[in-house]
C-alpha positions as CSV (number, residue, x, y, z in Angstrom):
1,X,0.1,0.1,0.1
2,X,2.8,2.1,1.0
3,X,4.8,1.4,-2.4
4,X,1.5,2.7,-4.3
5,X,1.7,6.1,-2.9
6,X,-1.2,5.3,0.0
7,X,-0.5,6.9,3.5
8,X,0.2,4.4,5.8
9,X,1.3,6.1,8.8
10,X,-2.4,5.4,11.2
11,X,-2.3,2.0,10.2
12,X,1.4,1.5,11.1
13,X,0.9,3.2,14.5
14,X,-2.3,1.0,15.1
15,X,-0.1,-1.9,14.5
16,X,2.8,-0.8,16.8
17,X,0.0,0.2,19.0
18,X,-1.1,-3.4,19.4
19,X,2.6,-4.7,19.7
20,X,3.4,-2.7,22.7
21,X,0.4,-3.5,24.5
22,X,2.1,-7.2,25.4
23,X,4.9,-5.2,26.3
24,X,5.6,-4.8,30.3
25,X,4.8,-1.4,31.3
26,X,3.2,0.5,28.3
27,X,1.0,2.7,28.6
28,X,0.9,4.8,25.0
29,X,3.0,5.7,22.2
30,X,4.6,8.7,24.1
31,X,4.9,7.1,27.8
32,X,6.1,4.3,30.0
33,X,6.3,3.4,33.7
34,X,2.9,1.7,35.3
35,X,1.2,-0.8,33.1
36,X,-2.3,0.0,32.5
37,X,-5.3,-1.3,34.5
38,X,-8.5,-1.4,32.7
39,X,-11.7,-1.9,34.7
40,X,-15.1,-3.3,33.5
41,X,-13.8,-3.6,29.6
42,X,-10.3,-4.4,27.5
43,X,-9.1,-3.2,24.4
44,X,-10.5,-6.1,21.6
45,X,-7.1,-7.9,19.8
46,X,-6.7,-7.7,15.8
47,X,-8.3,-11.1,15.8
48,X,-11.3,-10.0,17.5
49,X,-11.9,-7.2,15.6
50,X,-11.4,-8.9,12.4
51,X,-13.5,-11.7,13.6
52,X,-16.6,-8.6,14.2
53,X,-15.7,-7.0,11.1
54,X,-16.2,-10.5,9.5
55,X,-19.8,-11.2,10.8
56,X,-21.1,-8.1,10.0
57,X,-20.2,-8.7,6.3
58,X,-21.8,-12.1,6.5
59,X,-24.8,-10.5,8.3
60,X,-24.7,-8.1,5.5
61,X,-24.8,-10.6,3.1
62,X,-27.3,-12.8,4.4
63,X,-29.5,-10.0,4.1
64,X,-29.1,-9.0,0.3
65,X,-29.6,-12.4,-0.3
66,X,-33.0,-12.8,1.8
67,X,-34.1,-9.6,0.1
68,X,-33.1,-11.3,-3.5
69,X,-34.5,-14.1,-2.8
70,X,-37.7,-13.6,-0.7
71,X,-36.8,-15.3,2.5
72,X,-36.4,-13.9,6.1
73,X,-35.5,-14.6,9.4
74,X,-38.0,-15.5,12.2
75,X,-40.1,-12.6,13.0
76,X,-43.6,-12.1,14.4
77,X,-46.7,-13.6,12.6
78,X,-48.2,-10.7,9.8
79,X,-51.9,-10.8,10.8
80,X,-54.5,-10.3,7.3
81,X,-57.5,-8.9,8.5
82,X,-60.4,-10.7,6.4
83,X,-63.7,-8.6,6.3
84,X,-66.0,-10.6,3.6
85,X,-68.6,-8.1,1.5
86,X,-71.2,-10.5,1.9
87,X,-72.4,-12.3,4.6
88,X,-73.4,-15.5,2.7
89,X,-73.8,-17.8,-0.9
90,X,-76.1,-19.9,-2.6
91,X,-75.1,-22.0,-5.1
92,X,-76.0,-23.4,-8.5
93,X,-77.7,-26.2,-6.7
94,X,-79.6,-24.2,-4.1
95,X,-77.3,-24.8,-1.7
96,X,-76.8,-21.8,1.2
97,X,-73.0,-21.3,2.7
98,X,-72.2,-18.7,5.1
99,X,-69.7,-16.6,4.9
100,X,-66.8,-16.4,7.8
101,X,-64.4,-13.4,8.7
102,X,-61.4,-13.9,10.5
103,X,-57.7,-13.2,10.7
104,X,-55.1,-14.9,8.5
105,X,-51.7,-15.2,9.5
106,X,-48.3,-15.4,7.7
107,X,-46.3,-17.4,10.1
108,X,-42.7,-19.6,9.2
109,X,-43.5,-22.8,8.4
110,X,-40.7,-25.2,8.9
111,X,-42.5,-28.9,7.5
112,X,-40.3,-30.8,5.3
113,X,-40.8,-30.1,1.3
114,X,-43.6,-33.0,0.4
115,X,-43.2,-33.3,-3.7
116,X,-45.7,-36.1,-3.9
117,X,-48.1,-34.7,-1.4
118,X,-50.6,-34.2,-4.4
119,X,-50.1,-37.7,-5.8
120,X,-53.1,-39.6,-4.1
121,X,-55.6,-36.5,-3.5
122,X,-59.0,-36.3,-5.8
123,X,-61.3,-33.5,-5.9
124,X,-65.0,-33.6,-5.8
125,X,-67.3,-30.6,-7.3
126,X,-68.3,-28.3,-5.0
127,X,-70.6,-25.5,-5.3
128,X,-72.3,-26.9,-7.9
129,X,-69.4,-27.5,-10.0
130,X,-68.2,-24.1,-9.7
131,X,-64.7,-25.3,-7.9
132,X,-63.5,-28.5,-6.9
133,X,-63.4,-29.5,-3.3
134,X,-59.8,-31.1,-2.3
135,X,-60.1,-34.2,0.0
136,X,-57.0,-32.1,2.6
137,X,-57.3,-32.1,5.8
138,X,-57.3,-28.7,8.1
139,X,-54.9,-30.5,10.1
140,X,-52.7,-31.6,7.2
141,X,-51.8,-28.3,5.5
142,X,-51.2,-28.0,1.8
143,X,-47.8,-28.0,0.1
144,X,-46.6,-26.8,-3.6
145,X,-46.9,-28.8,-6.8
146,X,-44.9,-31.6,-7.3
147,X,-42.3,-29.9,-9.4
148,X,-40.3,-26.5,-8.7
149,X,-43.1,-23.3,-9.0
150,X,-43.7,-19.8,-8.7
151,X,-46.4,-18.0,-6.9
152,X,-48.7,-15.8,-8.2
153,X,-50.5,-14.4,-5.6
154,X,-50.7,-15.2,-1.4
155,X,-53.4,-13.0,0.7
156,X,-57.1,-12.2,0.5
157,X,-59.9,-12.4,-1.4
158,X,-63.4,-12.9,-1.6
159,X,-65.3,-15.5,-0.7
160,X,-62.1,-17.7,0.6
161,X,-60.5,-15.7,2.6
162,X,-56.7,-16.8,2.8
163,X,-55.7,-17.8,-1.2
164,X,-52.5,-19.1,-2.7
165,X,-52.2,-18.8,-6.3
166,X,-49.2,-21.7,-7.7
167,X,-47.5,-21.9,-11.1
168,X,-45.9,-25.2,-11.8
169,X,-42.8,-24.8,-13.8
170,X,-43.4,-21.0,-13.4
171,X,-46.0,-21.0,-16.6
172,X,-48.3,-18.5,-15.2
173,X,-50.6,-19.1,-18.0
174,X,-50.8,-22.9,-15.1
175,X,-51.9,-20.6,-12.0
176,X,-53.8,-22.6,-9.8
177,X,-55.8,-20.8,-7.1
178,X,-56.1,-22.5,-3.6
179,X,-58.5,-21.5,-1.0
180,X,-59.9,-21.3,2.7
181,X,-56.0,-20.9,3.9
182,X,-55.5,-19.3,7.8
183,X,-52.4,-19.6,8.1
184,X,-50.1,-19.0,5.1
185,X,-46.2,-19.7,5.1
186,X,-44.2,-16.3,4.9
187,X,-41.7,-18.5,2.3
188,X,-44.8,-18.8,-0.1
189,X,-46.0,-14.9,1.1
190,X,-42.3,-13.7,0.3
191,X,-42.2,-15.3,-2.9
192,X,-44.7,-13.4,-4.6
193,X,-42.6,-10.3,-4.6
194,X,-39.0,-11.9,-5.7
195,X,-41.0,-14.0,-8.4
196,X,-38.3,-17.3,-7.5
197,X,-38.8,-20.6,-7.9
198,X,-39.3,-22.4,-5.5
199,X,-39.0,-26.2,-5.2
200,X,-41.4,-28.9,-5.6
201,X,-43.6,-29.5,-2.3
202,X,-42.7,-26.4,-0.6
203,X,-45.2,-25.7,2.3
204,X,-47.8,-23.7,1.6
205,X,-50.0,-23.2,5.0
206,X,-53.2,-24.1,6.8
207,X,-56.6,-24.0,7.3
208,X,-57.2,-24.2,10.9
209,X,-60.8,-22.9,10.9
210,X,-63.8,-21.7,8.9
211,X,-62.8,-18.4,6.8
212,X,-64.8,-17.7,3.5
213,X,-67.9,-19.6,2.4
214,X,-67.3,-22.6,4.4
215,X,-68.6,-25.6,6.0
216,X,-65.7,-26.2,7.9
217,X,-61.8,-25.7,7.7
218,X,-60.8,-27.1,4.5
219,X,-59.2,-26.1,0.8
220,X,-60.5,-25.5,-2.3
221,X,-58.6,-25.8,-5.5
222,X,-60.6,-22.7,-7.4
223,X,-62.2,-22.9,-10.9
224,X,-60.5,-20.2,-12.5
225,X,-63.3,-17.8,-15.0
226,X,-61.2,-17.6,-18.1
227,X,-62.1,-17.7,-21.5
228,X,-63.5,-21.5,-22.4
229,X,-63.6,-22.4,-18.2
230,X,-60.6,-24.4,-16.6
231,X,-60.2,-27.8,-16.4
232,X,-60.4,-28.9,-12.9
233,X,-58.7,-32.4,-13.6
234,X,-55.8,-31.3,-15.7
235,X,-55.1,-28.7,-12.5
236,X,-55.1,-31.8,-10.6
237,X,-52.6,-33.1,-12.8
238,X,-50.2,-30.1,-13.0
239,X,-50.2,-30.1,-9.4
240,X,-49.0,-33.6,-9.4
241,X,-46.2,-32.6,-11.6
242,X,-47.2,-34.3,-15.2
């Protein structure tokens, strides 16, 4: 550094001071005599300072990585308050469903991924065929498709409370909406903004109580109102990774 024209006097003084600390009787660069007595603290060694600086750099890098990927460290749950606009709904078959409000929490869910989760699932038509009710228990939760996927939406929607829209293999034309969540995985929630591909079978969340048009805690695979209607059987195949 000195050869390159930099002023290294400050650095040289720092190194000399550090070396002199190990000598008996050292006070500072201008005096000798009685050893220094430090009460309640001590000067960090060069190694400790380097370790501290390295730790700060690593923490900063983690923060940048989390912002880039949508990941977060543990945090307090985010509460999304679902306030339905209507009190109930009658389907095409004349069945009435009360709509329930409530809170949808965004929480850290540390369950292992389950890429084969959808393999044995079956759907039954529900609400007069307007969407399919999946045989997913509230206790078991719900997982992402059997292939890497993007999350197009995670939040609130009228009629369903908490919803998650997944796109198998990142193909947004295959977006599949799953409704009635009361807990959404923070990894899923953050991935909407980052747009990253998540691993197959990443946990989506849970349905712990009635929310939206509901006769009890459960999930719906929602029929998409695109031109030509959506194919629920095809949705299941996409969720299975086909």
